[in-house]
C-alpha positions as CSV (number, residue, x, y, z in Angstrom):
1,M,59.2,-100.8,-89.5
2,K,55.7,-99.9,-90.9
3,R,53.2,-98.2,-88.7
4,T,50.6,-100.7,-87.6
5,G,47.7,-101.1,-85.2
6,A,50.3,-102.1,-82.5
7,H,52.1,-98.8,-83.0
8,A,48.8,-96.9,-82.8
9,L,48.2,-98.6,-79.4
10,W,51.5,-97.3,-77.9
11,E,51.0,-93.9,-79.4
12,T,47.6,-93.6,-77.9
13,L,48.8,-94.6,-74.4
14,L,51.6,-92.1,-74.7
15,A,49.2,-89.4,-75.8
16,H,47.2,-90.1,-72.6
17,D,50.3,-90.0,-70.4
18,L,50.0,-93.7,-69.6
19,T,53.7,-94.5,-69.7
20,T,53.9,-97.5,-67.5
21,V,52.5,-100.9,-68.4
22,F,52.6,-104.1,-66.3
23,G,52.5,-107.1,-68.6
24,Y,53.7,-110.5,-69.9
25,P,54.2,-111.3,-73.6
26,G,52.8,-114.3,-75.6
27,G,52.0,-115.3,-79.1
28,A,48.8,-113.3,-79.7
29,I,50.2,-110.1,-78.2
30,M,53.6,-110.4,-79.9
31,P,53.1,-107.7,-82.5
32,V,52.4,-105.2,-79.7
33,Y,55.6,-106.2,-77.9
34,D,57.5,-106.0,-81.2
35,A,56.3,-102.4,-81.7
36,L,57.2,-101.5,-78.1
37,T,60.9,-101.5,-79.2
38,A,60.1,-98.3,-81.1
39,F,58.8,-96.4,-78.0
40,P,61.7,-95.8,-75.6
41,D,59.5,-93.5,-73.5
42,M,57.2,-96.3,-72.5
43,R,58.2,-98.3,-69.4
44,H,57.1,-101.9,-69.5
45,V,57.4,-103.9,-66.3
46,L,57.8,-107.6,-67.0
47,V,56.0,-109.5,-64.3
48,R,56.2,-113.2,-63.5
49,H,52.4,-113.9,-63.7
50,E,49.6,-112.0,-65.3
51,Q,47.7,-111.8,-62.0
52,G,50.7,-109.9,-60.6
53,A,50.4,-107.5,-63.6
54,A,46.7,-106.8,-62.7
55,H,47.5,-106.2,-59.0
56,M,50.5,-104.0,-59.8
57,A,48.3,-101.9,-62.0
58,E,45.8,-101.7,-59.2
59,G,48.5,-100.6,-56.7
60,W,49.5,-97.9,-59.2
61,A,45.9,-96.7,-59.6
62,K,45.1,-96.8,-55.9
63,A,48.2,-94.9,-55.0
64,T,47.7,-92.2,-57.6
65,G,44.0,-92.1,-58.5
66,E,45.0,-92.5,-62.2
67,V,44.5,-95.3,-64.6
68,G,46.7,-98.4,-64.1
69,V,47.5,-100.4,-67.2
70,C,48.1,-104.2,-67.5
71,M,48.7,-106.3,-70.6
72,A,48.5,-110.0,-71.4
73,T,48.3,-112.4,-74.3
74,S,45.2,-114.5,-75.3
75,G,43.8,-117.5,-73.6
76,P,45.5,-118.3,-70.3
77,G,47.3,-114.9,-70.3
78,A,44.0,-113.1,-70.5
79,T,42.2,-115.4,-68.0
80,N,45.0,-114.9,-65.5
81,L,43.9,-111.2,-65.4
82,V,40.4,-112.1,-64.4
83,T,41.0,-112.1,-60.6
84,G,42.6,-108.6,-60.8
85,L,39.8,-107.3,-62.9
86,A,37.1,-108.6,-60.5
87,D,39.0,-107.1,-57.7
88,A,39.2,-103.7,-59.4
89,M,35.5,-103.8,-60.3
90,L,34.4,-104.4,-56.7
91,D,36.8,-101.8,-55.3
92,S,36.2,-99.2,-58.1
93,V,39.8,-99.1,-59.3
94,P,40.4,-97.4,-62.7
95,L,42.2,-100.0,-64.8
96,L,42.9,-100.5,-68.5
97,A,43.5,-104.2,-69.4
98,I,44.9,-104.9,-72.9
99,T,44.8,-108.4,-74.2
100,G,45.8,-110.1,-77.5
101,N,43.5,-112.5,-79.2
102,V,43.8,-114.9,-82.1
103,A,43.4,-113.4,-85.6
104,R,39.9,-112.4,-86.7
105,P,39.3,-115.4,-89.1
106,L,40.1,-117.8,-86.2
107,I,37.8,-116.3,-83.6
108,G,35.1,-118.8,-82.6
109,T,37.0,-121.8,-83.9
110,D,38.6,-122.9,-80.6
111,A,42.0,-121.9,-82.0
112,F,45.1,-122.4,-80.0
113,Q,45.1,-120.2,-76.9
114,E,41.7,-118.7,-77.8
115,A,39.3,-117.6,-75.1
116,D,36.2,-115.4,-75.3
117,I,37.7,-112.9,-72.9
118,T,35.1,-110.2,-73.6
119,G,32.4,-112.7,-72.7
120,I,34.3,-113.9,-69.6
121,T,34.9,-110.4,-68.3
122,L,31.5,-108.9,-69.1
123,P,30.3,-109.1,-65.5
124,I,33.5,-107.9,-63.9
125,T,34.4,-104.9,-66.1
126,K,32.8,-101.5,-66.4
127,H,32.9,-102.1,-70.2
128,N,34.9,-104.1,-72.7
129,Y,35.7,-104.1,-76.4
130,L,36.8,-106.5,-79.1
131,V,38.7,-104.3,-81.7
132,K,37.7,-105.2,-85.3
133,S,40.1,-103.0,-87.2
134,A,43.3,-101.0,-86.7
135,A,41.5,-97.8,-87.8
136,E,39.2,-98.0,-84.8
137,L,41.8,-99.0,-82.3
138,P,43.0,-95.6,-81.0
139,G,39.5,-94.3,-80.6
140,I,38.5,-97.4,-78.6
141,V,41.5,-97.1,-76.3
142,A,40.9,-93.4,-75.7
143,E,37.2,-94.1,-74.9
144,A,38.2,-97.0,-72.6
145,I,40.5,-94.7,-70.7
146,R,37.7,-92.1,-70.3
147,I,35.3,-94.8,-69.1
148,A,37.8,-96.2,-66.6
149,R,38.4,-92.9,-64.9
150,S,35.0,-91.2,-65.1
151,G,32.0,-91.4,-62.7
152,R,32.5,-94.4,-60.5
153,P,35.9,-95.7,-61.7
154,G,36.5,-99.2,-62.7
155,P,38.3,-101.7,-65.0
156,V,37.9,-101.7,-68.8
157,L,39.3,-104.4,-71.1
158,V,40.3,-103.9,-74.8
159,D,40.9,-107.2,-76.7
160,I,42.9,-106.9,-79.9
161,P,43.1,-109.7,-82.4
162,K,46.6,-110.4,-83.7
163,D,45.9,-109.5,-87.3
164,V,44.5,-106.1,-86.1
165,Q,47.8,-105.5,-84.4
166,L,49.6,-106.2,-87.7
167,E,47.2,-104.2,-89.9
168,A,48.6,-101.0,-91.4
169,F,47.5,-97.8,-89.7
170,G,47.6,-94.4,-91.2
171,G,45.2,-92.4,-89.1
172,E,45.4,-89.8,-86.4
173,I,45.8,-90.4,-82.7
174,P,42.9,-88.8,-80.7
175,R,43.6,-86.3,-78.0
176,P,42.6,-87.3,-74.5
177,H,39.0,-86.7,-73.5
178,A,38.6,-83.7,-71.2
179,K,38.0,-84.8,-67.7
180,P,34.3,-84.3,-66.9
181,E,33.2,-82.0,-64.2
182,P,32.4,-83.7,-60.9
183,M,28.7,-84.6,-60.6
184,R,26.9,-81.9,-58.6
185,P,24.0,-83.1,-56.4
186,S,20.6,-81.4,-56.9
187,E,19.8,-78.5,-54.6
188,A,16.7,-80.3,-53.5
189,A,18.8,-83.2,-52.3
190,I,21.2,-80.9,-50.5
191,E,18.4,-79.1,-48.8
192,A,16.8,-82.4,-47.7
193,A,20.1,-83.5,-46.2
194,L,20.7,-80.2,-44.5
195,E,17.3,-80.4,-42.8
196,V,18.0,-83.8,-41.5
197,L,21.5,-82.8,-40.2
198,R,20.3,-79.7,-38.4
199,G,17.9,-81.8,-36.4
200,A,20.5,-84.5,-35.4
201,K,21.2,-85.3,-31.8
202,R,23.4,-88.3,-32.2
203,P,24.9,-87.9,-35.7
204,V,27.5,-90.1,-37.3
205,L,29.4,-89.6,-40.6
206,M,30.5,-92.8,-42.4
207,V,33.0,-92.5,-45.2
208,G,33.9,-95.2,-47.8
209,G,36.5,-95.8,-50.5
210,G,34.6,-93.7,-53.0
211,S,35.8,-90.6,-51.1
212,Q,39.5,-91.2,-51.4
213,H,39.7,-88.3,-53.8
214,A,37.8,-86.0,-51.5
215,A,39.7,-86.2,-48.2
216,A,40.0,-82.4,-47.8
217,E,36.3,-81.8,-48.4
218,I,35.2,-84.7,-46.2
219,T,37.5,-83.4,-43.3
220,E,36.2,-79.9,-43.7
221,F,32.6,-81.2,-43.6
222,A,33.1,-83.3,-40.5
223,R,34.9,-80.6,-38.6
224,A,32.4,-77.9,-39.6
225,W,29.4,-79.9,-38.3
226,N,31.4,-81.6,-35.4
227,L,30.4,-85.0,-36.8
228,P,31.9,-88.2,-35.2
229,T,33.4,-89.9,-38.2
230,I,33.8,-93.6,-39.2
231,T,36.0,-94.7,-42.1
232,T,35.3,-98.1,-43.7
233,L,38.0,-100.6,-44.6
234,M,38.3,-98.9,-48.0
235,G,37.9,-95.4,-46.6
236,L,40.8,-95.5,-44.2
237,G,42.9,-92.3,-44.6
238,V,40.1,-90.1,-45.9
239,F,39.7,-88.6,-42.5
240,P,42.8,-88.3,-40.2
241,A,43.0,-90.9,-37.5
242,S,44.6,-88.4,-35.1
243,D,41.4,-86.2,-35.1
244,E,39.4,-86.7,-31.9
245,L,36.2,-87.1,-34.1
246,W,37.5,-90.3,-35.6
247,L,35.9,-93.5,-34.3
248,G,37.7,-96.1,-36.3
249,M,36.5,-98.7,-38.8
250,P,33.0,-100.3,-38.7
251,G,31.8,-103.8,-39.4
252,M,32.8,-107.4,-38.7
253,H,36.2,-106.5,-37.2
254,G,35.5,-102.9,-36.6
255,S,36.0,-100.9,-33.4
256,V,33.6,-100.9,-30.5
257,A,33.1,-97.2,-30.8
258,A,32.3,-97.3,-34.5
259,N,29.8,-100.2,-34.3
260,R,28.1,-98.8,-31.2
261,A,27.9,-95.4,-32.7
262,I,26.1,-96.8,-35.7
263,S,23.7,-98.8,-33.6
264,N,22.8,-95.7,-31.5
265,A,22.9,-92.9,-34.0
266,D,19.8,-90.9,-34.9
267,V,21.3,-89.6,-38.2
268,L,23.8,-91.5,-40.3
269,V,25.4,-89.8,-43.3
270,G,27.1,-92.3,-45.6
271,I,29.4,-90.9,-48.3
272,G,31.0,-93.0,-51.1
273,L,30.3,-96.4,-49.7
274,R,28.2,-99.5,-50.6
275,F,27.0,-100.6,-47.2
276,D,28.3,-104.1,-48.0
277,D,27.6,-107.1,-45.7
278,R,30.9,-106.9,-43.9
279,V,30.0,-103.4,-42.8
280,T,26.3,-103.8,-42.0
281,G,26.1,-107.1,-40.2
282,K,22.5,-108.1,-40.0
283,V,20.9,-105.5,-42.4
284,S,17.5,-105.4,-40.7
285,R,19.2,-104.2,-37.5
286,F,21.7,-101.9,-39.0
287,A,21.5,-98.3,-37.6
288,P,18.0,-99.1,-36.4
289,H,17.3,-95.6,-34.9
290,A,18.9,-93.6,-37.7
291,H,17.7,-91.5,-40.6
292,I,20.1,-92.5,-43.3
293,V,21.5,-90.0,-45.8
294,H,23.3,-91.8,-48.6
295,V,25.6,-89.8,-50.9
296,D,27.0,-91.8,-53.8
297,I,27.9,-91.1,-57.5
298,D,26.4,-94.5,-58.5
299,A,22.6,-94.4,-58.4
300,A,22.6,-98.3,-58.4
301,E,24.3,-98.3,-55.0
302,I,21.8,-96.0,-53.2
303,S,19.2,-98.1,-51.3
304,K,20.6,-101.3,-52.8
305,I,21.3,-102.9,-49.4
306,V,20.4,-100.3,-46.8
307,R,17.4,-98.1,-47.5
308,A,18.3,-94.4,-47.8
309,H,15.7,-92.1,-46.3
310,T,17.5,-89.2,-48.0
311,P,19.3,-90.2,-51.2
312,V,21.9,-87.7,-52.6
313,R,23.5,-88.6,-55.9
314,G,26.7,-86.7,-56.5
315,D,30.4,-86.5,-56.3
316,A,31.7,-87.0,-52.7
317,G,33.9,-84.0,-52.7
318,V,31.4,-81.6,-54.3
319,T,28.6,-82.8,-52.0
320,A,30.7,-82.6,-48.8
321,R,31.9,-79.1,-49.6
322,R,28.4,-77.9,-50.3
323,L,27.1,-79.4,-47.0
324,A,30.1,-77.8,-45.2
325,Q,29.1,-74.4,-46.5
326,E,25.8,-74.5,-44.6
327,A,27.3,-76.0,-41.4
328,T,25.7,-75.7,-38.0
329,R,28.0,-77.0,-35.3
330,L,26.2,-79.9,-33.5
331,D,27.1,-80.2,-29.9
332,N,25.7,-82.9,-27.7
333,P,28.1,-83.4,-24.7
334,E,26.2,-86.6,-23.6
335,W,26.7,-88.2,-27.1
336,H,30.3,-87.3,-27.3
337,A,30.9,-88.6,-23.8
338,K,29.4,-92.0,-24.7
339,L,31.6,-92.1,-27.8
340,A,34.7,-91.2,-25.8
341,D,33.9,-94.1,-23.4
342,W,33.4,-96.6,-26.2
343,K,36.8,-95.5,-27.8
344,T,38.6,-96.7,-24.7
345,R,37.5,-100.3,-25.4
346,F,40.1,-101.8,-27.6
347,I,42.4,-104.8,-27.7
348,R,45.9,-103.9,-26.3
349,H,48.0,-106.7,-27.9
350,D,50.4,-106.7,-25.1
351,H,51.6,-110.3,-25.5
352,W,53.5,-112.0,-28.3
353,S,51.0,-112.6,-31.1
354,A,50.3,-111.5,-34.7
355,G,48.6,-108.4,-33.2
356,Y,51.7,-107.6,-31.2
357,A,53.8,-107.9,-34.4
358,V,51.5,-105.8,-36.6
359,K,51.2,-103.1,-33.9
360,A,55.0,-102.9,-33.7
361,I,55.3,-102.6,-37.4
362,T,52.5,-100.1,-38.0
363,E,53.7,-97.9,-35.2
364,R,57.0,-97.4,-37.1
365,L,55.3,-96.2,-40.3
366,A,55.5,-92.5,-41.2
367,P,52.4,-90.6,-42.4
368,D,53.6,-90.6,-46.0
369,D,54.3,-94.3,-46.1
370,I,52.1,-96.5,-48.2
371,L,50.9,-99.7,-46.5
372,S,49.5,-102.6,-48.6
373,T,48.2,-105.8,-47.1
374,D,47.1,-109.1,-48.3
375,V,43.9,-110.7,-47.0
376,G,43.3,-112.4,-43.7
377,Q,44.0,-111.9,-40.0
378,H,47.0,-109.6,-40.7
379,Q,44.8,-107.4,-42.9
380,M,42.1,-106.9,-40.2
381,L,44.8,-106.3,-37.6
382,S,46.5,-103.8,-39.8
383,A,43.2,-102.0,-40.4
384,Q,42.5,-101.9,-36.7
385,L,46.0,-100.8,-35.6
386,A,47.5,-98.6,-38.3
387,R,46.8,-94.9,-38.1
388,F,46.4,-93.1,-41.5
389,E,46.5,-89.4,-41.7
390,K,46.3,-89.1,-45.5
391,P,44.3,-90.7,-48.4
392,R,45.8,-93.3,-50.8
393,R,48.2,-94.5,-48.1
394,W,46.3,-97.7,-47.4
395,L,46.0,-100.3,-50.2
396,T,44.0,-103.5,-49.6
397,S,41.6,-105.8,-51.4
398,G,38.1,-105.1,-49.9
399,G,35.2,-106.4,-51.9
400,L,36.8,-109.5,-53.4
401,G,39.1,-110.3,-50.6
402,T,41.9,-111.4,-52.9
403,M,44.8,-113.4,-51.4
404,G,47.9,-112.5,-53.3
405,F,46.9,-108.9,-53.8
406,G,49.2,-107.2,-51.3
407,F,52.7,-107.8,-52.5
408,P,52.2,-107.0,-56.2
409,A,50.1,-104.0,-55.3
410,A,52.9,-102.7,-53.2
411,I,55.3,-103.0,-56.2
412,G,52.9,-101.0,-58.3
413,A,52.5,-98.3,-55.7
414,A,56.3,-98.1,-55.2
415,M,56.7,-97.6,-59.0
416,A,53.9,-95.0,-59.0
417,Q,55.3,-93.1,-56.0
418,P,59.1,-93.7,-56.0
419,F,59.8,-91.1,-53.3
420,V,57.3,-92.7,-50.8
421,R,58.2,-95.8,-48.9
422,S,56.0,-98.8,-49.8
423,V,55.5,-101.4,-47.1
424,V,53.5,-104.6,-47.4
425,I,52.2,-106.8,-44.6
426,A,51.3,-110.3,-45.8
427,G,50.4,-113.6,-44.3
428,D,52.4,-116.8,-45.1
429,G,49.4,-118.1,-47.1
430,G,48.7,-115.1,-49.2
431,F,52.3,-114.2,-49.8
432,Q,53.0,-117.5,-51.5
433,M,50.2,-116.9,-54.0
434,T,52.2,-114.2,-55.8
435,A,55.7,-114.7,-54.3
436,Q,57.1,-115.2,-57.8
437,E,57.0,-111.4,-58.1
438,L,60.2,-111.3,-56.0
439,A,61.8,-111.6,-59.4
440,T,60.1,-108.4,-60.5
441,L,61.3,-106.7,-57.3
442,T,64.9,-107.8,-58.1
443,R,64.8,-107.0,-61.8
444,Y,63.6,-103.4,-61.2
445,K,65.3,-102.8,-57.8
446,V,62.0,-101.7,-56.3
447,P,62.7,-100.9,-52.6
448,V,59.5,-102.5,-51.2
449,K,59.6,-103.6,-47.6
450,I,57.9,-107.0,-47.1
451,A,56.7,-108.3,-43.7
452,V,55.4,-111.9,-43.7
453,I,53.4,-112.7,-40.6
454,N,54.0,-116.4,-40.4
455,N,51.6,-118.3,-38.1
456,S,51.8,-121.5,-40.2
457,F,48.0,-121.4,-40.8
458,L,45.4,-119.9,-43.1
459,G,44.7,-117.8,-40.0
460,M,41.2,-116.3,-40.7
461,V,39.8,-119.6,-41.9
462,R,41.3,-121.3,-38.9
463,Q,39.7,-118.7,-36.6
464,W,36.3,-119.5,-38.0
465,Q,36.9,-123.2,-37.7
466,E,37.9,-122.6,-34.1
467,L,34.8,-120.6,-33.3
468,F,32.1,-122.2,-35.4
469,H,33.3,-125.7,-36.4
470,E,34.4,-127.1,-33.0
471,R,38.1,-126.7,-33.9
472,R,38.0,-129.1,-36.8
473,Y,41.0,-127.6,-38.6
474,S,40.4,-128.8,-42.1
475,E,43.1,-128.1,-44.7
476,V,44.4,-124.9,-43.1
477,Y,47.8,-125.9,-41.6
478,L,50.7,-124.7,-43.7
479,G,53.6,-125.2,-41.3
480,G,54.9,-128.5,-42.6
481,D,55.2,-127.1,-46.1
482,N,56.1,-123.4,-45.7
483,P,59.5,-122.4,-47.1
484,D,62.2,-120.7,-45.2
485,F,61.0,-117.2,-46.2
486,V,64.4,-115.6,-45.5
487,K,66.2,-118.1,-47.7
488,L,63.4,-117.6,-50.4
489,A,64.2,-113.9,-50.4
490,G,67.9,-114.7,-50.6
491,A,67.3,-116.8,-53.6
492,Y,66.2,-113.7,-55.4
493,N,69.1,-111.6,-53.9
494,I,66.8,-109.8,-51.5
495,H,67.8,-109.0,-48.0
496,G,66.0,-111.1,-45.5
497,L,65.6,-111.2,-41.7
498,R,63.6,-113.1,-39.1
499,A,62.1,-112.3,-35.7
500,S,60.7,-115.1,-33.6
501,N,59.9,-113.4,-30.3
502,E,59.4,-110.0,-28.6
503,A,63.1,-109.5,-27.9
504,E,64.2,-110.0,-31.5
505,L,61.4,-107.8,-33.1
506,P,62.6,-104.2,-32.5
507,S,66.1,-104.6,-33.9
508,A,64.7,-106.7,-36.8
509,I,62.3,-104.0,-37.7
510,D,65.1,-101.4,-37.5
511,A,67.3,-103.4,-39.9
512,W,64.4,-104.2,-42.2
513,L,63.2,-100.6,-42.7
514,S,66.6,-99.1,-42.8
515,H,68.0,-101.5,-45.5
516,D,68.8,-99.7,-48.7
517,G,66.7,-101.6,-51.2
518,P,64.0,-104.3,-51.0
519,S,64.0,-106.3,-47.9
520,L,61.8,-109.1,-46.3
521,L,61.1,-109.6,-42.6
522,E,59.6,-112.9,-41.5
523,V,57.8,-112.7,-38.1
524,V,57.2,-116.1,-36.7
525,V,54.1,-115.8,-34.3
526,P,52.0,-118.4,-32.4
527,N,49.9,-120.7,-34.5
528,E,46.5,-119.9,-32.9
529,H,45.4,-116.4,-32.4
530,G,42.2,-114.5,-33.2
531,V,41.1,-111.1,-34.4
532,F,38.7,-109.3,-32.1
533,P,36.4,-107.5,-31.8
534,M,34.3,-109.6,-34.1
535,V,30.7,-109.6,-35.3
536,P,29.7,-113.2,-36.1
537,A,28.1,-113.9,-39.5
538,G,24.4,-113.1,-39.4
539,A,24.7,-111.1,-36.2
540,A,23.9,-107.4,-35.8
541,L,26.6,-104.8,-35.0
542,D,25.4,-104.5,-31.5
543,E,26.0,-108.2,-31.0
544,M,29.8,-107.9,-31.6
545,V,32.1,-110.0,-29.5
546,E,34.5,-107.5,-28.0
547,T,37.2,-109.9,-26.7
548,A,38.0,-113.5,-27.3
549,P,35.7,-116.0,-25.7
550,Q,37.2,-118.0,-22.8
551,G,39.6,-120.7,-24.1
552,V,40.0,-118.9,-27.5
553,A,43.4,-117.3,-28.3
554,Q,43.4,-113.5,-28.6
């Protein structure tokens, strides 16, 4: 077998220690798959849909902090990656997507299965490439890997025409780029932030997903200054939930303590977050009394939504450690007493509901377990109820809110961390969007534990229709068409169980978690239930609805 551009691709991935690829073959990527047979050290995971490949690569990347790799053919294969690439872009996930394309002479002719995937993905990738020769292929792939993992991480796509894959290659494979030093903030910015902190009476630290790599430094910083700490949906696990300084998650379905702390703070330090709309509520009334210090590695995010009075551009870990070195412990008993009171205001979920089920499941998770979720009510309930002590133990789709993300992400995480239990909580709607990956689970014997919270509705949409559209439940009922999820699991030779009430749930969870291999637990819960607290769209954080209104299910 002659050495070709396709061989150079695999050699480059191996040289960069990227030895697992999630993909699906097709005509325009066939030479790459043919060359794969010459590389026994590569592990290719055959998915059942390209979207599953992208989300598995995301799960791999989120669980490890390293680049996840997915692969698809041209046309529909490439476009099926688009949702995963957009998801990775919004959540800053380092991803390398490799696609095949038609041969160079056919590009632009509307050839069979041709799509301008570099044009399509331009807004949803950090960078992308159309490779024009085998000679330049290894260098492009090496650069793509560097871009994906450097600075603010993100997805990069490399599109390789079929004739480039077949072209003879006789060059060298580049060595991996040295990892760049983390960006250090300027001393002027540090001094400005320190001056603000030293004068704080009601300080709050708010930590986002851009700090997942800096959990130790963030924790050191918060404890040194005695800062009440909020972790966003994407930041859960950066600061241990067991610490008395932790206030929970902010935003639309955040905790009472977190949202009230933001609304009453005089200094708010945000590290590694975007201040997106689900976090801020009505922007003009977000943290109205606070001097805002915004630390981020991406200059474009600072003051994009919430104006930063003190901008600090730098790596989250480097900046937090530098601020910790100059710590002055801030003690305000009155402020901490208020926070302690607000922390007592939470929903107890003491009756049979989706919240009851999610609480029972999350209480059984160990600190090292990885929990993935899909998107919807179960996602927000999991974020409210689970207690994360470590980073990279919580995988969810934040910015894009992608239904279908949770299950394949859990597979990718399980393959990346084979000695850590991988659990996914999904809704009956989202699970069916990528349920075909049960075949991937069976083929590779990945011991993922799947919980399907079955309320027979698209629950979050139904909740909004209940609250804001006079209960006109338009196209959200799934109950008449849902499959028997236990039988569906059985069709793929996966162990399945069901719990339909409080009495059945404890033993079902025991059997589900203790099963040797993949297993699925369907939990049948009431149709109508809500997720509270809730900040209605367009409202400020201090206008949150703490409990369900009269006549609305909790």
